[in-house]
N, C-alpha and C positions, 0 to 999 in steps of 0.2 A: 163222559168226556171225549170226543172223537181224536183218535189218531192225529196229531198234530203235523208230520212230515209223511213225505211217501213212504209206504213200506211196501217191502216184497217178501212172499211167502213163496219157500222153495224149498227143495229137497235139499238136505247137506251131505257134503262130500268131508273125504278125509281131513282137507285144509282147515274145516270148521273144527276142528277137535276140540282145540284149545280156547277158541271165542266161547263154544257149547261149556267146554269145564269151567269159563268163567262165571258167565252166567248162573250156573248151576251152583256153585258154590256160595255166591251171593245171595242167592236167594233163600239156598238153605240157612246161611247164619243169619240173615233176616227174619223169615218166616217163624222158624224152629228155635230162639233164642229163649224163648218160656217154658220148652219142651225138656233143653237138655242142659247139662252143666258147662259152664264156656268154654272150657278146656278142651271137654269132648266134643262139641258141637265145632270147633276149631277143627279138631282131626277129621269128623266126618265131611265137613264142607271139603277138605284140601281131596280126601278121598274121593268126593265129586270131580274136582278139578281137573285132576290127574286119571279120572278112567276111561274118556271119552275116542282117545285113541285105539284102545283095546274092542272097545264097542264096535267102532266104524269097521275093523279091519277081521272082526270075528265070520267064520263061514256063517253063522246063523244071524248074523245081523241081513243078508237079503230075505230073508221072507219079514222082515220088519220094515217100518216108514217112519225115519226121522226126518223133520221139518224145522225149518228156520225162520225168525222174521228177522228180516235187516229193515231197520229202521236208521234212517238215514245213510249212514257209510259203516255200519256195525251192524253185528249180530247182539239182539238184544232179549229175544225168548226163544223159545226153541219147546217140540212136542214129540213122543216117540210112543210110536202106538204098533199093535200087531198081533197075534195071536195069543189068545188067553192060554197060561201056563200050564191050568187047572181044569179048564171049561174049553177044550179043544173048540169045540164050534163057535163060541164065543170070541170076540177080540178081546185085548185090555189097553188101558191107558197107563202106559206105565214110567212116563214122565209128561211134567208140562208146568214149565219154571219161566219167570220174566224177571227181569233185571229188577231188582227191588226202587231204583231209577226211574223206571217206568209204569209201575203198578198204577193200574186206574188208568189206563189209554186206550185198550182193547184189544193190546197184542194178545193176550190168552184166549178171547173169545174167537180173533181171527183165525187163531192155529187150528181150534175146536172145528171150525167150521170147515177147514181144507183138511182135515185130517178124517172129518164125518165124512165129506165125498169118498174120498179114497176107501172109507172102512166099506160105505155103501156100496161103493162098484167090486169091492172082496166077496159081498154075498153074507159079510155077518148078521146076524139077527142082533147081536145086542152087544154093548159094550161094559167091561167092567172094572172098575179103579179103587184099589186099595187107598185109604189117604189116614193121616194121623188124626185119632178124634179131639186133638187139641189143635189143629190146623182148622181155623174159625173162617182164615179167608179162602181158602182152597175150597172148604166144604160149601161156603155161600157160593161160590163158582161153579160150581157141579151142579147144585142145586138150580140155579137161576139157568143152566142150560138145559134142564131137563131131567136131569139125572134124579136116583130116588134112593134112598137106604134100604137097602138087603138085611137080611138077619142072618149076615155072617160077618163076624167079629174076629178078631186074633191080637196074639201079644205077640210083639217083636222086639229081640233083644239087638239094639246096634253096637254092641259090644264092649258096654259100660256096665253089664249085668244089672240093668235098669230097665225091663222090658214097658213097651210103652203100648199103651190100646190103639189099634190098627181098625178102620171099617170099613165096608164096602159101600158104594155107590154103583147103581148100575140103570143104563138106558138102551129102549129097543132102538137099535141104529137105523130102521126104516118107519118111525114112529113121527110124528107133524112136527116138524121143526120147531125147535124154540125161536122165538122173536130173537131177532140179531140184537147183540146190545151195542152202546155206544161205539164207534171204531170202528166194528168190524167189516163192515161197507169198504172201508178204505184202503185196506189192503188188497194186492192183487196175486192172486195164486199161479201158481205153474202146472204146466199139464200134469194130470195123474198117474201115478204108477200104483197099483192096487198092490198091497200086498196080500200074499196067498195066505188061503185058511190052516194052516199047519204051523203048529205052536215051534217056539225056538228051542234049541237046546238047551240056553241058561241065557235070561237076559237080566243083569244085576242091575238095582235099583242104585 
């Protein structure tokens, strides 16, 4: 399905913190409702709703790139990329979320395309991403975009005392690009600002 109204991909500003948080919280509650208990999922979503002012004002944020997709007159999706926290030569996809009301419109792919250009300009050889093993929608998207599973897995406790399995995907930045998915060509990117290849002190999820 193609994007059905003009979409602008641009770099986020501090003024976008609330809108990014709204997208993040809504996506988490919908995508992970089968992974976490309802009360705990609500708490996790609220943490993601309120964290973005701190992220955008942190000193290490300058080493990363945060892009938003404006769909119509509001922010509908975002992605956050930068230096990998454990593999300094590689990049990491920290976050990629679309508001559930706009899933399937090509916004995630448009954001990945824009982020990929910046990562290539910065000279990263590979990009890695951790995702929940139960996040079937995200896993399908990464596979379509050309990511493949690595052998790395980990268990992560999100605070409820019930660790969940996370798995890692990776893709070479300078590989032959994956075919653009429907809607990706409809987004209009802004000029690029490469993220320098130095790991941030801490970038939370």
